[in-house]
Every structure is written in C-alpha cells, then in structure tokens.
Backbone as numpy.savetxt, mean C-alpha at the origin, in Angstrom:
# Nx Ny Nz CAx CAy CAz Cx Cy Cz
6.46 21.47 -10.74 7.81 20.82 -10.40 8.56 20.70 -11.63
9.71 20.87 -11.58 10.54 20.64 -12.71 10.44 19.43 -13.09
10.69 19.05 -14.40 10.96 17.58 -15.05 12.19 17.07 -14.36
13.19 17.35 -14.37 14.49 16.82 -13.86 14.08 16.41 -12.24
13.51 17.32 -11.37 13.37 16.89 -10.01 12.35 15.77 -10.08
11.22 15.99 -10.96 10.29 14.83 -11.03 10.72 13.50 -11.41
11.74 13.49 -12.30 12.17 12.46 -12.81 13.06 11.55 -11.79
13.81 12.49 -11.00 14.91 12.06 -10.04 14.16 11.61 -8.74
13.25 12.32 -8.32 12.59 12.07 -6.86 11.26 11.30 -6.94
10.31 11.59 -8.12 9.18 10.76 -7.99 8.80 9.57 -8.74
9.49 9.58 -9.90 9.23 8.47 -10.87 9.63 7.21 -10.40
10.84 7.10 -9.60 11.30 5.84 -8.76 10.22 5.30 -7.69
9.18 5.95 -7.18 8.28 5.67 -6.51 7.15 4.97 -6.94
6.88 4.93 -8.31 5.67 4.41 -9.15 5.38 3.23 -8.64
6.28 2.35 -8.51 6.00 0.77 -7.97 5.24 0.83 -6.79
6.02 1.39 -5.91 5.69 1.54 -4.60 4.37 2.12 -4.21
4.03 3.43 -5.10 2.81 3.89 -4.79 1.73 3.03 -5.51
1.91 2.18 -6.44 0.92 1.22 -6.91 0.65 0.21 -6.03
1.65 -0.44 -5.48 1.49 -1.26 -4.40 0.75 -0.85 -3.11
0.73 0.32 -2.76 0.02 1.04 -1.70 -1.56 1.20 -2.23
-1.70 1.83 -3.40 -2.82 1.92 -4.06 -3.54 0.64 -4.11
-3.03 -0.37 -4.47 -3.79 -1.75 -4.70 -4.24 -2.24 -3.44
-3.40 -2.10 -2.59 -3.59 -2.28 -1.18 -4.93 -1.85 -0.49
-5.19 -0.59 -1.02 -6.29 0.12 -0.53 -7.45 -0.01 -1.20
-7.37 -0.03 -2.79 -8.59 0.12 -3.55 -8.91 -1.35 -3.75
-7.88 -2.43 -3.84 -8.11 -3.83 -4.01 -8.43 -4.17 -5.52
-8.14 -2.95 -6.44 -8.36 -3.31 -7.91 -7.23 -2.46 -8.70
-6.91 -3.35 -9.65 -5.68 -2.84 -10.51 -6.04 -1.78 -11.14
-7.27 -1.45 -11.90 -7.52 -0.60 -12.57 -7.59 0.95 -11.81
-8.26 0.78 -10.61 -8.53 1.95 -9.78 -7.04 2.32 -9.06
-6.28 1.37 -8.92 -4.72 1.77 -8.40 -3.84 2.29 -9.35
-4.22 1.89 -10.73 -3.43 2.78 -11.72 -3.95 4.10 -11.98
-5.13 4.36 -11.58 -5.66 5.51 -11.68 -5.29 6.34 -10.60
-5.16 6.05 -9.52 -4.53 6.52 -8.23 -3.24 6.97 -8.52
-2.42 6.28 -8.98 -0.92 6.55 -9.20 -0.89 7.66 -10.35
-1.64 7.35 -11.43 -1.68 8.34 -12.29 -2.32 9.88 -11.81
-3.21 9.90 -11.15 -3.70 11.22 -10.37 -2.69 11.78 -9.43
-1.99 10.75 -8.86 -1.05 11.32 -7.63 0.06 12.14 -8.52
0.64 11.29 -9.64 1.74 11.79 -10.37 1.35 13.22 -11.20
0.08 13.37 -11.49 -0.34 14.49 -12.08 -0.65 15.74 -10.95
-1.08 15.39 -9.87 -1.00 16.38 -8.61 0.41 16.93 -8.47
1.36 15.94 -8.38 2.64 16.32 -7.94 3.42 17.14 -8.96
3.01 16.97 -10.45 3.49 17.72 -11.42 2.79 19.08 -11.31
1.73 19.12 -10.79 0.95 20.56 -10.85 1.49 21.38 -9.85
2.30 20.97 -8.77 2.83 21.65 -7.84 4.08 22.64 -8.13
3.95 23.21 -9.21 4.97 24.09 -9.88 5.72 24.97 -8.84
5.08 26.02 -8.16 5.60 27.05 -7.44 5.71 26.39 -5.83
5.04 25.50 -5.87 4.96 25.03 -4.31 6.02 23.95 -3.94
6.54 23.24 -5.21 7.23 22.22 -5.06 8.62 22.11 -4.19
9.27 23.35 -4.07 10.36 23.54 -3.22 9.94 23.82 -1.74
8.53 23.95 -1.65 8.15 24.13 0.08 7.90 22.54 0.47
7.93 21.49 -0.39 7.57 20.16 0.09 8.79 19.73 0.80
8.75 19.28 2.02 10.13 19.10 2.75 10.47 17.58 2.53
9.48 16.81 2.40 9.80 15.32 2.14 8.73 14.64 0.85
9.40 14.90 -0.28 8.65 14.61 -1.45 8.11 13.02 -1.36
8.84 12.12 -0.88 8.32 10.89 -0.80 7.14 10.80 0.04
7.19 11.30 1.13 5.96 11.42 2.00 4.77 12.02 1.53
5.13 13.11 0.87 4.03 13.85 0.22 3.26 13.15 -1.01
4.00 12.26 -1.62 3.63 11.32 -2.73 2.51 10.31 -2.04
3.04 9.64 -0.99 2.46 8.48 -0.43 1.25 9.13 0.24
1.31 10.14 0.84 0.04 10.90 1.34 -0.97 11.23 0.42
-0.58 11.68 -0.56 -1.30 11.99 -1.93 -2.10 10.77 -2.48
-1.15 9.96 -2.63 -2.00 8.64 -3.04 -2.72 8.00 -2.27
-2.48 7.93 -0.83 -3.51 7.27 0.05 -4.94 8.17 0.05
-4.74 9.47 0.11 -6.06 10.37 -0.07 -6.64 10.08 -1.12
-6.03 10.09 -2.43 -6.64 9.78 -3.32 -7.52 8.65 -3.62
-6.72 7.41 -3.07 -7.11 5.87 -3.05 -8.32 5.83 -2.08
-8.40 6.53 -0.93 -9.71 6.62 -0.03 -10.77 7.33 -0.79
-10.69 8.47 -1.37 -11.53 9.08 -1.94 -12.21 8.06 -3.19
-11.47 7.42 -3.64 -11.71 6.59 -4.94 -12.56 5.61 -4.35
-12.18 4.88 -3.32 -13.15 3.80 -2.92 -14.51 4.28 -2.17
-14.38 5.52 -1.66 -15.52 6.14 -1.01 -16.58 6.49 -2.03
-16.23 6.76 -3.24 -17.03 6.92 -4.31 -17.76 5.77 -5.18
-17.31 4.55 -4.93 -17.94 3.37 -5.40 -17.65 2.36 -4.57
-18.29 1.17 -4.86 -18.21 0.09 -4.11 -16.72 -0.37 -4.44
-16.10 -0.92 -3.37 -14.82 -1.43 -3.55 -14.89 -2.98 -3.78
-14.28 -3.25 -5.20 -14.41 -4.84 -5.40 -13.18 -5.18 -5.46
-12.93 -6.38 -4.65 -11.40 -7.08 -4.51 -11.15 -7.60 -5.70
-9.96 -7.69 -5.98 -9.28 -8.42 -7.28 -8.36 -9.45 -6.66
-8.07 -10.54 -7.06 -6.79 -11.46 -6.71 -5.80 -10.66 -6.89
-4.82 -11.36 -6.05 -3.30 -10.83 -5.99 -2.69 -10.79 -7.40
-1.91 -9.75 -7.74 -1.44 -9.74 -8.93 -0.42 -11.09 -9.09
-0.23 -11.48 -10.53 0.51 -12.81 -10.83 1.67 -12.71 -10.23
2.58 -11.77 -10.08 3.77 -11.75 -9.54 3.99 -12.01 -8.09
2.85 -12.02 -7.39 2.77 -12.74 -5.94 2.39 -14.04 -6.05
2.17 -14.78 -7.00 2.00 -16.30 -6.80 3.37 -16.99 -6.53
2.84 -18.29 -6.00 3.94 -19.09 -5.60 4.69 -19.54 -6.76
5.80 -19.66 -6.98 6.80 -20.07 -8.02 6.20 -21.61 -8.33
6.18 -21.92 -9.67 5.79 -23.21 -10.39 6.97 -24.29 -10.25
8.35 -23.81 -9.92 9.29 -24.61 -9.78 9.48 -25.64 -8.63
8.52 -25.72 -7.79 8.35 -26.38 -6.65 8.31 -27.96 -7.03
8.81 -28.90 -6.35 8.86 -30.25 -6.74 7.53 -30.96 -5.91
7.55 -30.31 -4.34 6.35 -30.88 -3.55 5.21 -30.13 -3.92
4.42 -30.75 -4.46 2.94 -30.21 -4.99 2.18 -29.83 -3.66
2.11 -30.65 -2.71 1.39 -30.67 -1.46 1.87 -29.08 -0.84
3.10 -29.15 -0.70 3.76 -27.72 -0.19 3.33 -26.50 -0.95
3.28 -26.53 -2.08 2.77 -25.54 -3.09 1.39 -25.25 -2.77
0.58 -26.26 -2.55 -0.97 -26.00 -2.17 -1.07 -25.22 -0.87
-0.23 -25.84 0.07 -0.40 -25.35 1.37 0.11 -23.66 1.36
1.32 -23.51 0.93 1.66 -21.99 0.65 0.41 -21.39 -0.17
0.03 -21.64 -1.03 -0.85 -20.93 -1.88 -2.41 -20.54 -0.86
-2.61 -21.98 -0.20 -3.83 -21.45 0.57 -3.44 -20.64 1.66
-2.24 -20.40 2.26 -1.79 -19.58 3.34 -1.67 -18.08 2.79
-1.31 -17.90 1.65 -1.11 -16.85 1.02 -2.54 -16.22 0.71
-3.50 -17.15 0.32 -5.01 -16.51 0.04 -5.52 -16.30 1.33
-5.27 -17.00 2.36 -5.80 -16.52 3.90 -5.21 -15.21 4.17
-3.82 -14.96 3.94 -3.10 -13.75 4.28 -3.98 -12.51 3.48
-4.03 -12.83 2.35 -4.69 -11.89 1.22 -6.20 -11.40 1.90
-7.15 -12.35 2.29 -8.12 -11.94 2.80 -8.13 -11.40 4.01
-7.47 -11.87 4.97 -7.34 -11.14 6.43 -6.73 -9.84 6.13
-5.91 -9.48 5.21 -5.33 -8.06 5.16 -6.34 -7.19 4.55
-7.13 -7.95 3.45 -8.20 -7.20 3.01 -9.49 -6.70 3.84
-9.55 -7.48 4.94 -10.35 -7.25 5.99 -9.84 -6.22 6.96
-8.88 -5.98 7.07 -8.32 -4.91 8.10 -8.68 -3.48 7.61
-9.15 -2.77 8.84 -9.41 -1.37 8.59 -8.52 -0.63 7.76
-8.82 0.41 7.11 -8.12 1.21 6.07 -6.64 1.61 6.75
-6.75 2.24 7.79 -5.46 2.57 8.41 -4.51 1.52 8.83
-5.21 0.46 9.31 -4.28 -0.64 9.76 -3.48 -1.39 8.62
-4.61 -1.30 7.47 -3.92 -1.90 6.37 -2.93 -1.16 5.69
-3.05 0.11 5.58 -2.17 1.07 5.11 -0.75 0.94 5.81
-0.81 1.00 7.22 0.30 1.21 7.96 1.05 -0.24 7.90
0.28 -1.36 7.67 1.11 -2.70 7.57 1.68 -2.65 6.17
1.07 -2.29 5.19 1.77 -2.23 3.80 3.03 -1.48 3.68
2.92 -0.13 4.17 3.94 0.60 4.31 5.04 0.16 5.02
4.81 -0.48 6.15 6.01 -1.03 7.08 6.43 -2.44 6.61
5.64 -3.16 6.45 5.89 -4.62 6.10 6.46 -4.84 4.76
5.82 -4.11 3.52 6.18 -4.34 2.28 7.15 -3.44 1.83
6.83 -2.04 2.00 7.71 -1.01 1.51 8.92 -0.85 2.50
9.00 -1.18 3.76 10.10 -0.95 4.59 10.05 0.43 5.32
9.05 1.18 5.31 9.17 2.68 5.84 9.17 2.39 7.25
10.18 3.43 7.79 10.15 3.69 9.38 8.96 4.16 9.82
8.89 4.28 11.10 7.56 4.80 11.75 7.31 6.27 11.51
8.50 6.85 11.33 8.46 8.36 11.05 8.12 8.62 9.58
8.65 7.96 8.73 8.06 7.88 7.24 6.57 7.76 7.23
6.20 6.81 7.77 4.72 6.29 7.75 3.93 7.46 8.31
4.27 8.00 9.49 3.60 9.05 10.07 3.71 10.48 9.11
4.67 10.49 8.67 4.55 11.61 7.42 3.76 11.46 6.51
3.85 10.25 5.90 3.03 9.91 4.61 1.47 10.02 5.17
1.02 9.53 6.15 -0.24 9.52 6.75 -0.70 10.74 7.47
0.09 11.57 7.67 -0.19 12.80 8.53 -0.80 12.51 9.78
-0.05 11.49 10.58 -0.58 11.05 12.03 0.80 11.08 12.85
0.65 10.72 13.91 1.63 10.82 14.96 2.32 9.29 14.80
3.62 9.15 15.13 4.27 8.22 15.31 3.52 7.07 16.13
3.19 7.53 17.27 2.33 6.54 18.18 0.85 5.93 17.47
0.51 6.68 16.62 -0.74 6.33 15.95 -0.24 5.08 14.95
0.83 5.31 14.66 1.41 4.33 13.62 1.63 3.21 14.22
2.26 3.16 15.39 2.56 1.88 16.01 1.27 1.31 16.72
0.50 2.00 17.10 -0.87 1.40 17.48 -1.53 0.76 16.32
-1.63 1.42 15.27 -2.31 0.77 14.16 -1.55 -0.68 13.68
-0.18 -0.39 13.68 0.70 -1.45 13.19 0.54 -2.72 14.09
0.41 -2.32 15.62 0.26 -3.53 16.44 -1.07 -4.22 16.40
-2.09 -3.39 16.09 -3.51 -3.91 15.95 -3.60 -4.66 14.75
-3.08 -4.31 13.67 -3.00 -5.04 12.36 -2.28 -6.55 12.54
-1.21 -6.37 13.18 -0.36 -7.58 13.49 -1.29 -8.53 14.21
-1.83 -7.82 15.40 -2.62 -8.74 16.27 -3.91 -9.63 15.68
-4.55 -8.78 14.58 -5.77 -9.05 13.98 -5.10 -10.22 13.06
-3.89 -10.31 12.37 -3.66 -11.23 11.47 -3.21 -12.37 12.32
-2.46 -12.13 13.44 -2.08 -13.39 14.32 -3.38 -14.06 14.78
-4.28 -13.40 15.34 -5.62 -14.09 15.84 -6.27 -14.71 14.56
-6.16 -14.29 13.41 -6.64 -14.72 12.20 -6.03 -16.22 12.00
-4.95 -16.25 12.06 -4.05 -17.24 11.74 -4.09 -18.48 12.81
-4.14 -18.07 14.19 -4.35 -19.17 15.06 -5.75 -19.71 14.99
-6.57 -18.93 14.55 -7.96 -19.50 14.54 -7.97 -20.71 13.51
-7.29 -20.66 12.36 -7.09 -21.79 11.41 -6.11 -22.76 11.79
-5.40 -22.74 12.70 -4.24 -23.57 12.86 -4.71 -25.03 13.40
C-alpha cells in the first residue's frame, strides 16, 4: 500500500482498532500488539491494496482475527478499564460517583463475559457506531448474524442488570 493512502485511510483508524483489540484481548499490551500487527499487515498489501473494496472493514477484520489468534495462544488475562473511561472526579455527590463507578465495573465485567462474537459486535455497534453492513463486512458474516449477535449481547446485558436491581 502506498504511504499516502495508508496515512489517509488507515492511520485515522488506530484508536478505533485499539478499542476493538482491547475489548477482545482484555489486555493493553496485547491490544497494542494487535494494532501494530494489523498496521504492518495492511502495509504489506502492496500490489493487492487496490483490490480491497473497503479498507476500513479490511482493517477491522484483520485486527479481530489477529486478536482472536493472540488470545487463543495464551491465557486471556483481564485488565481494568483504561483511565480515560473512569468517572470524572469533578462530581460533587460522592454517593452518585460511587454508584456510577460500581455500575461501570458491573458493565465491564458483563461485557467481558460475553462470547467473543457478541462482544465484538456490541463494541463495533455501540462504541464505534458501525452500521450493520460495516460490521458484517468487518467480521465476514451476514447482516442477520450481526443482528442476532447484537440482540443476544444486549439481552445478556439486560438480564445481568435486572439480576442486580
């Protein structure tokens, strides 16, 4: 891939690729490795780069596959949510902050327990704002499978939170 095309189309995806990778691996270092491997793989597509119809979907599919390979090679150890996801310290009501922090921890735990496909679909749809078609392209599945996995993920999250009400 030419460096100009790489800078224009791929580099802006790095943060989103990282968020996807950390949602799959659960580990910051592994997620960084996944992103680096993905960027390297895309750069190596010299002659084939023009044959890629949707570079964004290609990058996300590659990152997902690399992340799955990485966690299948070793035990997946979970890491706490990165600092930029913490509840802001500027709140005046300490009780409210504690409740929000507890809910965020519960949500993180539940999302971490989702099956990989459901977790990935949930991440791409909810956090990244992908359309069903974009998710289907990125995961190399049908749009119906995306909808089913998203429904199941949301249902499991709903059941989890109803259990703790």
